[in-house]
C-alpha positions in Angstrom: -0.1 -0.4 -0.2 1.7 3.5 -0.7 2.5 5.6 2.1 0.3 8.3 1.8 -3.0 7.0 0.9 -1.6 4.7 4.8 -1.3 8.1 5.9 -4.6 8.7 4.5 -6.4 5.9 6.2 -4.6 6.3 9.9 -6.4 9.6 10.5 -9.0 9.2 13.0 -12.1 11.6 12.9 -14.9 12.4 14.9 -17.9 9.4 15.1 -20.7 10.6 16.3 -24.1 8.5 17.7 -27.3 10.2 17.4 -29.7 9.0 19.7 -32.3 12.0 18.9 -33.0 15.9 18.3 -34.8 18.3 19.9 -35.5 22.0 18.7 -35.3 24.8 22.5 -36.0 27.8 23.3 -33.2 30.0 24.1 -35.0 30.8 27.4 -35.0 26.7 27.6 -31.5 26.1 27.2 -30.2 28.5 29.5 -32.7 26.8 32.3 -30.8 23.8 31.7 -29.0 22.4 34.9 -27.9 19.7 35.7 -30.4 16.9 37.2 -32.1 18.2 34.2 -34.0 16.1 31.9 -34.2 16.4 28.0 -37.0 14.2 26.2 -36.7 13.1 23.1 -38.9 12.6 20.3 -38.1 9.2 19.9 -39.3 5.9 21.1 -35.8 4.1 23.5 -36.1 1.1 20.5 -35.7 3.2 17.7 -32.8 2.1 15.4 -29.2 5.2 16.6 -27.7 7.7 14.2 -24.3 6.8 13.1 -22.9 10.4 11.9 -19.1 11.3 10.3 -18.7 15.5 9.7 -22.7 15.5 10.6 -23.2 13.1 7.6 -25.2 9.9 8.4 -23.7 6.6 7.5 -25.5 4.6 8.8 -27.9 2.5 11.5 -27.5 0.8 14.7 -28.9 0.1 17.6 -27.7 0.1 20.9 -26.2 -2.5 23.3 -24.8 -3.0 26.1 -20.7 -3.7 26.8 -19.7 -4.2 29.5 -19.8 -1.5 31.9 -20.3 0.8 28.7 -22.4 1.1 25.6 -22.3 0.7 22.3 -23.5 0.8 18.8 -23.9 -2.4 16.9 -24.4 -1.2 13.2 -27.2 -2.4 11.7 -26.6 -1.1 7.7 -24.2 1.1 6.6 -23.6 3.1 3.5 -20.7 1.8 0.6 -16.8 2.7 1.3 -17.5 5.3 -1.4 -20.3 6.8 0.5 -18.7 7.2 3.9 -15.4 8.9 2.5 -17.7 11.5 1.0 -19.3 12.0 4.3 -15.6 12.8 5.6 -15.5 15.7 3.0 -16.5 19.4 4.5 -18.6 19.7 1.8 -22.5 19.3 1.1 
């Protein structure tokens, strides 16, 4: 494998597992404090979105791994679509 490609493949990118989204008025955001509960419009058994660069690349389900949470991938886009998601472009 060429060195340039190996360098690119060794880069790390943030992977986001999105449980849900909710829009709030600024007043409500400012009133959040430790212990506040923010209800999301999603059922606990619905799939979670897997994002790179805020672009959906797959879906999965929450799993427990020891004392941690994880995500079991249920479907994922092609290598090409995942690479495209890593670009800054829309």
